[in-house]
VOGU-3710 file (C-alpha; in Angstrom, 3 decimals, decimal comma):
1> msdvsprtva> 203,411/127,252/-56,561  203,666/127,792/-52,804  207,124/126,981/-51,438  207,384/128,734/-48,068  205,056/129,646/-45,213  204,912/133,251/-43,987  205,919/133,963/-40,400  205,323/136,860/-38,088  208,340/138,658/-36,620  208,717/141,666/-34,364
11> vphsfrsitm> 209,839/144,908/-35,982  213,511/145,504/-35,017  214,102/148,529/-32,793  216,417/150,041/-35,427  213,859/149,766/-38,228  212,904/152,969/-40,027  210,359/153,045/-42,833  211,307/154,349/-46,272  208,903/156,914/-47,686  209,292/159,141/-50,711
21> asgvraamar> 209,544/162,259/-48,561  212,107/160,715/-46,221  214,266/159,679/-49,174  214,214/163,113/-50,799  214,809/164,722/-47,381  218,004/162,663/-47,022  219,134/163,842/-50,472  218,358/167,424/-49,429  220,558/167,100/-46,338  223,540/166,277/-48,553
31> apdkiavtqg> 223,158/169,296/-50,852  220,336/171,654/-49,746  220,956/174,334/-52,367  221,362/172,001/-55,322  218,646/172,399/-57,973  216,334/169,430/-57,661  213,737/170,205/-60,335  213,424/172,599/-63,256  210,510/173,312/-65,579  211,317/175,912/-68,200
41> errrsyrefi> 212,503/178,962/-66,237  211,152/177,647/-62,924  213,558/176,163/-60,373  213,335/174,352/-57,041  216,360/173,663/-54,873  216,217/170,609/-52,663  215,701/172,910/-49,661  212,744/174,646/-51,371  211,308/171,355/-52,587  211,264/169,758/-49,115
51> arvdritdat> 209,877/172,933/-47,513  206,934/172,795/-49,907  206,500/169,041/-49,362  206,216/169,680/-45,621  203,646/172,435/-46,161  201,612/170,125/-48,424  201,596/167,465/-45,679  200,472/169,945/-43,026  197,874/171,582/-45,265  196,409/168,167/-46,160
61> lalglqpgqn> 196,101/167,239/-42,484  194,604/170,653/-41,676  191,713/169,866/-44,022  190,800/166,988/-41,751  191,912/164,119/-43,983  192,805/160,987/-42,044  195,381/158,277/-42,739  193,808/155,670/-44,974  191,775/158,187/-46,954  192,598/159,176/-50,534
71> aaivarncie> 193,232/162,289/-52,586  193,581/162,559/-56,369  195,416/164,629/-58,961  194,391/165,469/-62,527  197,297/167,353/-64,067  199,916/167,416/-66,752  203,569/167,181/-65,796  204,702/169,975/-63,500  206,970/170,549/-60,506  203,928/170,547/-58,215
81> ylelacgvpe> 203,065/166,998/-59,320  206,318/165,746/-57,786  205,813/167,850/-54,652  202,298/166,502/-54,172  203,461/162,918/-54,758  205,858/163,345/-51,835  203,770/165,583/-49,546  200,224/164,179/-49,615  201,191/160,540/-48,846  203,304/161,773/-45,901
91> agvalatvnp> 199,943/162,588/-44,295  198,984/158,914/-44,689  196,735/159,891/-47,606  197,279/157,997/-50,856  197,263/159,962/-54,114  195,234/158,612/-57,044  196,921/159,691/-60,289  194,241/160,379/-62,906  194,861/160,691/-66,630  194,387/164,383/-67,597
101> ryttaeiesv> 193,297/163,279/-71,058  190,140/161,736/-69,632  186,726/163,244/-70,257  184,724/164,791/-67,424  182,742/161,566/-67,060  185,914/159,465/-66,875  187,542/161,792/-64,324  184,370/161,703/-62,237  184,235/157,899/-62,418  187,855/157,395/-61,345
111> cddaqarllf> 187,760/159,952/-58,520  184,539/158,475/-57,175  185,957/154,969/-57,439  189,022/156,108/-55,461  186,739/157,831/-52,933  188,988/160,873/-53,233  188,211/163,556/-50,649  190,671/166,133/-52,009  191,384/166,812/-55,685  194,303/168,730/-57,206
121> vdaasaplvr> 193,951/169,960/-60,770  196,009/172,013/-63,220  194,586/174,968/-65,122  194,179/173,007/-68,363  192,040/170,319/-66,707  190,140/172,634/-64,360  187,126/173,195/-66,686  186,617/169,426/-67,026  186,920/168,919/-63,285  184,602/171,807/-62,406
131> aarfatvdri> 181,935/170,296/-64,663  181,967/166,989/-62,766  179,548/166,013/-60,013  181,732/164,090/-57,597  180,249/161,873/-54,923  183,150/162,147/-52,461  185,362/165,159/-53,321  185,073/167,863/-50,642  187,715/170,270/-51,938  189,222/171,053/-55,342
141> ieigagfdsw> 192,523/172,961/-55,369  193,848/174,359/-58,633  197,610/174,364/-59,076  198,760/177,974/-59,336  198,097/180,996/-57,152  195,303/179,270/-55,219  197,533/176,307/-54,492  200,333/178,548/-53,234  197,884/180,429/-50,984  196,644/177,124/-49,586
151> laaapqdiar> 200,239/176,179/-48,719  201,010/179,567/-47,184  198,040/179,185/-44,828  199,086/175,730/-43,614  199,624/175,448/-39,839  203,173/174,585/-38,758  202,460/172,823/-35,476  200,112/170,102/-36,672  200,785/166,541/-35,479  201,801/164,186/-38,272
161> plvnewdtwt> 200,887/160,488/-38,354  203,342/157,614/-38,548  203,600/156,473/-42,165  204,857/152,944/-42,779  206,688/151,972/-45,921  204,036/149,380/-46,730  201,313/152,051/-46,673  199,843/153,049/-50,013  201,779/155,807/-51,743  199,872/156,275/-54,998
171> ipytsgttgk> 196,915/154,683/-56,756  197,563/154,769/-60,496  194,624/153,538/-62,526  195,214/150,811/-65,054  194,738/151,839/-68,622  191,441/150,089/-69,060  192,434/148,247/-72,278  189,689/145,693/-71,669  187,225/147,460/-69,407  186,823/149,905/-66,549
181> pkgvlishrs> 190,164/151,104/-65,099  191,203/149,652/-61,750  193,077/151,422/-58,978  196,450/149,776/-58,289  197,706/150,085/-54,709  201,417/150,993/-54,815  203,362/151,242/-51,562  206,242/153,571/-50,687  208,442/150,501/-50,278  207,649/149,145/-53,734
191> ralvalgsam> 208,674/152,236/-55,642  211,594/153,131/-53,361  213,046/149,710/-54,148  212,312/150,234/-57,843  214,387/153,418/-57,540  217,285/151,529/-55,983  217,080/148,784/-58,607  216,959/151,393/-61,374  220,032/153,160/-60,000  221,910/149,862/-60,013
201> dygcfspddr> 220,874/148,784/-63,508  220,503/151,892/-65,645  223,375/154,149/-64,628  221,466/157,451/-64,851  220,202/158,016/-61,298  223,283/159,260/-59,440  223,689/162,730/-57,887  225,586/163,710/-61,043  222,738/162,810/-63,413  219,962/164,874/-64,965
211> flamtpmnhg> 216,762/163,026/-65,883  214,248/164,269/-68,445  210,656/163,745/-67,256  208,303/164,111/-70,202  206,251/160,897/-70,058  202,921/161,624/-68,305  203,308/161,373/-64,534  199,942/159,677/-64,144  201,699/156,716/-65,814  203,677/154,490/-63,419
221> gglafpiasl> 207,157/154,994/-64,892  206,391/158,607/-65,730  206,313/159,304/-61,984  208,565/156,551/-60,628  211,677/157,477/-62,639  211,770/161,226/-61,788  211,158/160,296/-58,148  214,070/157,838/-58,412  216,299/160,696/-59,536  215,246/162,827/-56,541
231> lhggsvdvme> 215,733/159,959/-54,090  219,354/159,711/-55,221  220,097/163,446/-55,286  219,983/163,956/-59,048  218,230/166,666/-61,027  214,945/166,413/-62,917  213,974/168,485/-65,955  210,171/168,459/-66,316  208,443/168,848/-69,676  204,680/169,353/-69,617
241> rfdpqavlhk> 204,204/167,374/-72,798  206,238/165,467/-75,364  207,643/167,375/-78,329  210,006/165,191/-80,397  212,356/167,922/-81,600  212,440/169,654/-78,202  213,327/166,330/-76,548  216,172/165,735/-78,996  217,428/169,294/-78,419  217,450/168,813/-74,639
251> cmhegitgvf> 219,224/165,477/-74,941  221,867/166,999/-77,211  222,468/170,371/-75,539  221,095/170,521/-71,984  223,014/167,907/-70,044  220,326/165,225/-69,988  221,815/161,844/-69,093  218,657/159,721/-68,793  215,176/159,660/-70,288  212,169/157,350/-70,180
261> mvpthfhqif> 210,257/156,899/-73,439  207,436/154,701/-74,675  207,263/153,320/-78,241  204,946/156,112/-79,409  207,701/158,639/-78,673  210,150/156,833/-80,932  207,610/156,725/-83,765  207,194/160,503/-83,501  210,946/161,108/-83,330  211,684/159,061/-86,442
271> alppevlery> 208,856/160,787/-88,307  210,818/164,066/-88,073  212,403/165,346/-91,315  215,760/163,691/-92,116  217,689/166,959/-91,766  216,300/167,445/-88,246  217,162/163,906/-87,247  220,697/164,283/-88,562  221,192/167,463/-86,520  220,612/165,570/-83,262
281> rspplktiis> 222,207/162,212/-84,052  224,131/160,532/-81,178  223,226/162,821/-78,259  225,424/162,379/-75,155  222,876/160,275/-73,258  223,847/157,544/-70,837  220,488/155,804/-70,826  217,164/155,486/-72,604  214,628/153,404/-70,710  211,769/152,060/-72,825
291> naaplsqamk> 208,696/150,566/-71,235  204,863/150,397/-71,171  204,476/148,672/-74,554  206,788/146,383/-76,539  209,333/147,880/-78,913  209,287/146,130/-82,257  212,619/144,731/-83,381  212,407/146,991/-86,426  212,208/150,034/-84,131  215,135/148,809/-82,019
301> erivpyfgad> 217,181/148,613/-85,214  216,455/152,320/-85,786  217,100/153,373/-82,182  220,461/151,669/-81,658  222,393/153,206/-84,595  220,805/156,617/-84,001  221,229/156,990/-80,233  224,200/154,660/-79,712  224,926/151,003/-79,074  225,245/151,344/-75,287
311> vlfeiysste> 222,151/153,405/-74,458  218,868/151,497/-74,840  217,333/149,426/-72,037  213,955/147,805/-72,635  212,000/146,894/-69,518  209,195/144,429/-69,209  207,034/145,585/-66,324  203,496/146,275/-65,234  201,891/148,667/-62,799  201,028/145,642/-60,667
321> agmvcslrpr> 204,389/143,837/-60,745  206,769/146,787/-61,047  209,985/145,950/-62,869  210,177/142,311/-63,978  212,799/141,918/-66,737  215,302/144,139/-68,510  217,123/143,753/-71,817  220,488/145,477/-71,648  222,060/147,459/-74,527  224,503/144,759/-75,562
331> dqlrklrcvg> 221,629/142,332/-76,193  219,234/144,582/-78,133  220,302/143,345/-81,567  221,481/139,927/-80,395  218,354/138,628/-78,647  215,548/139,393/-81,085  212,093/140,388/-79,789  213,348/139,752/-76,263  212,741/141,537/-72,924  215,860/140,256/-71,182
341> tpqahtevri> 216,436/138,594/-67,847  214,772/139,116/-64,457  215,611/142,239/-62,478  217,444/142,119/-59,162  215,412/140,435/-56,393  212,903/139,184/-58,980  211,883/135,607/-59,669  210,046/134,659/-62,856  208,096/131,515/-63,608  206,440/130,554/-66,891
351> ldesdrecaa> 203,647/128,066/-66,281  201,328/126,050/-68,476  197,613/125,542/-67,863  198,420/122,836/-65,292  200,796/125,097/-63,319  203,740/123,103/-64,641  206,985/124,996/-65,288  207,407/125,346/-69,048  210,461/123,948/-70,786  212,777/126,185/-72,825
361> devgelfsrs> 210,944/127,833/-75,746  207,567/126,571/-74,535  204,861/129,249/-74,257  203,056/129,751/-70,940  201,780/132,452/-68,622  204,391/134,631/-66,914  204,311/135,027/-63,121  206,736/137,089/-61,062  207,562/137,560/-57,402  209,609/140,452/-56,008
371> pylfhgywnr> 209,598/143,291/-53,444  208,168/145,539/-56,183  204,677/144,007/-56,293  201,498/145,966/-55,743  199,251/145,275/-52,748  196,080/144,712/-54,726  193,339/146,577/-56,540  191,480/149,283/-54,648  188,161/147,867/-53,388  188,327/144,888/-55,755
381> peetraafrd> 189,061/141,823/-53,619  188,019/139,261/-56,227  190,226/140,751/-58,922  193,067/141,031/-56,410  192,766/137,335/-55,605  192,706/136,516/-59,320  195,956/138,451/-59,915  197,887/136,628/-57,168  198,748/132,974/-56,963  200,568/132,055/-53,736
391> gwvsvgdlak> 202,344/135,404/-53,702  203,148/135,407/-57,430  201,546/137,940/-59,772  200,398/137,645/-63,369  198,874/140,300/-65,596  197,977/137,771/-68,269  201,078/137,884/-70,479  202,183/134,828/-72,421  205,939/134,297/-72,556  208,717/131,831/-73,185
401> rdadgfvyiv> 212,283/131,476/-71,975  215,243/130,426/-74,072  218,039/128,114/-73,022  220,121/131,116/-71,856  217,386/132,273/-69,466  216,232/135,246/-71,580  212,502/135,991/-71,549  210,348/136,723/-74,607  206,827/138,147/-74,316  204,780/136,333/-76,921
411> drkkdmvisg> 201,491/138,206/-76,485  198,743/139,163/-74,108  196,695/136,104/-73,179  193,492/137,962/-74,046  194,880/139,024/-77,467  195,673/135,498/-78,648  193,643/134,568/-81,725  192,274/131,035/-82,195  191,627/130,371/-85,878  190,649/126,918/-87,037
421> giniypreie> 191,607/125,599/-83,605  195,179/126,949/-83,880  196,644/129,484/-81,423  198,008/132,563/-83,220  199,955/135,301/-81,441  199,381/138,699/-83,096  202,605/140,157/-81,751  204,637/137,775/-83,917  202,775/139,028/-86,999  203,144/142,668/-85,923
431> evlalhpavs> 206,911/142,203/-85,619  207,091/140,991/-89,219  204,859/143,718/-90,609  206,879/146,369/-88,754  209,831/145,414/-90,972  208,005/146,608/-94,110  209,459/149,956/-95,232  205,969/151,481/-95,609  204,819/150,579/-92,094  205,228/153,068/-89,264
441> dvavigvpde> 202,934/151,312/-86,772  200,813/148,190/-86,855  198,381/146,148/-84,788  196,769/142,810/-85,591  193,545/141,546/-84,055  191,187/138,634/-84,450  187,653/139,245/-85,706  184,751/136,763/-85,696  184,576/134,384/-88,629  181,788/131,895/-89,250
451> qwgerllafv> 184,059/129,249/-90,759  187,289/129,614/-88,737  186,020/131,062/-85,475  188,369/134,045/-85,867  190,328/135,520/-88,742  193,176/138,042/-88,740  192,832/141,745/-89,502  195,801/144,129/-89,678  195,582/147,845/-88,897  198,503/149,708/-90,474
461> vpwpgralat> 199,766/153,270/-89,984  201,978/154,059/-93,012  205,004/156,310/-92,937  204,340/159,740/-94,523  204,125/159,447/-98,286  203,956/155,636/-98,234  201,104/153,157/-98,668  200,556/149,431/-98,244  197,992/147,380/-100,165  196,590/144,084/-98,942
471> qdmvefctgr> 198,326/142,088/-101,644  201,664/143,791/-100,825  201,203/142,754/-97,195  200,457/139,147/-98,118  203,463/138,951/-100,432  205,759/140,496/-97,818  204,637/138,012/-95,161  204,887/134,963/-97,438  208,045/133,083/-96,517  208,353/135,031/-93,252
481> lagykiprel> 205,229/133,604/-91,630  203,279/130,368/-91,947  200,298/130,773/-94,244  197,721/130,595/-91,455  199,453/133,530/-89,692  199,222/135,905/-92,653  196,383/138,451/-92,431  194,230/138,577/-95,559  192,587/141,864/-94,625  194,152/145,270/-94,035
491> ltidalprna> 192,789/148,619/-92,870  194,887/151,781/-93,122  194,511/154,103/-90,135  196,018/157,510/-89,299  197,080/156,466/-85,785  196,532/153,470/-83,557  194,389/154,214/-80,508  196,685/154,159/-77,495  196,312/154,940/-73,822  198,551/157,373/-71,931
501> ngkvlkielr> 201,038/154,549/-71,349  201,454/153,925/-75,070  199,613/150,589/-75,106  197,470/149,883/-78,134  193,776/149,795/-77,231  192,790/146,686/-79,145  189,299/146,886/-77,698  188,894/150,117/-79,718  190,260/148,435/-82,849  187,707/145,657/-82,419
511> kla> 184,977/148,292/-82,344  186,337/149,780/-85,583  186,446/146,343/-87,170
//
């Protein structure tokens, strides 16, 4: 796959690194008193936001942390999360973003893996954190009065290090769908360029826009998109947690122009009573960005008539690769089960097992190359090498490309089922089952079978008041799927196990099976 040799060049004298703090500082200079972030009744102007970012940087350095060391945060969405994401890395200290839904043991494991010296925690997570026995954490600071006192005591004459744009900004931990979570090294440059690409493509990141941040900020897009709004001088409205009716109310009545949602959010919205849904139909949004897990075509056909034909963008991305492809609103109902075309400055290749470029409609593994890529996994050189191939990255997704250049994610490589020697892609089956009027959510896995090697098992979450029997499922799939693709077993479940990013944890379903 290699097509060019790297070369070393001198840094031009006019070069200036992009960091998150420098970008927001530039936005502040244009309109210092503009409100940057709100959370309920709380407000931060750009001037106040940057002043606190600077104090966070100085206070972090005053604790003796050195560039190249790491801190961590365990918190739900809050204004301080955004301030810390700008201020701590400006000290040359990367910030590991830890899922606040983790148990004490999981928090301890991730923080120790990240070798975090400093840990920020919100009040809700503080009891879990205080119960942990960390190997590396020297100081725990709780967001609230103690945090504000820590900032007030920060020295103002401390020397700050030079931070390069290729330095690590944050270390989100992968969701651990197949094993222990891995720390993903994300640079300032990567996510600053994601912000610029998002502003170009999605039309909701200008100084005149107001972005609703309610997806957990420990999730890549949950942090990257609000930061994108701040880098461009917009306003961010922070919600601590997702509430479907409250989100619809904000989108209808509070000037929200852009929002990032994962498929789970849409399932919860469309489970609201019909009279509630009708009250908020067609809110004046410019943009809905959907990401983290695939939207079924059946769900897209609910979203488009409800929110509007020119609103929904579906992104194919990963924490490692950043943005890869985007399906624009005009193509949502035209290109079925599609994730669109490559983003700006992104190249995509679909390769077979022999590293040969696949022909149109031929399934292979998707690789991408762009300025958005991660630098590797924290302290995991072998897994880093496995993810890269001559500068191209794969996260193990199988895809195909049609004759128009549109990309379709067929399935995760590890989720492919081999039954009787035939490759079966569960996502194709899930798309069909999602069309059944009784099905709210669905996942299909392979389970061991003595005769066939693997057989198919469907987990179904029914809509309230509905049910689906195995025979109904088989009859519905007959004529829509080849016989060998039709599951002959069904388990009804209250909710599919998902991680904070909305991805179905099929490893947990296999345990249930």
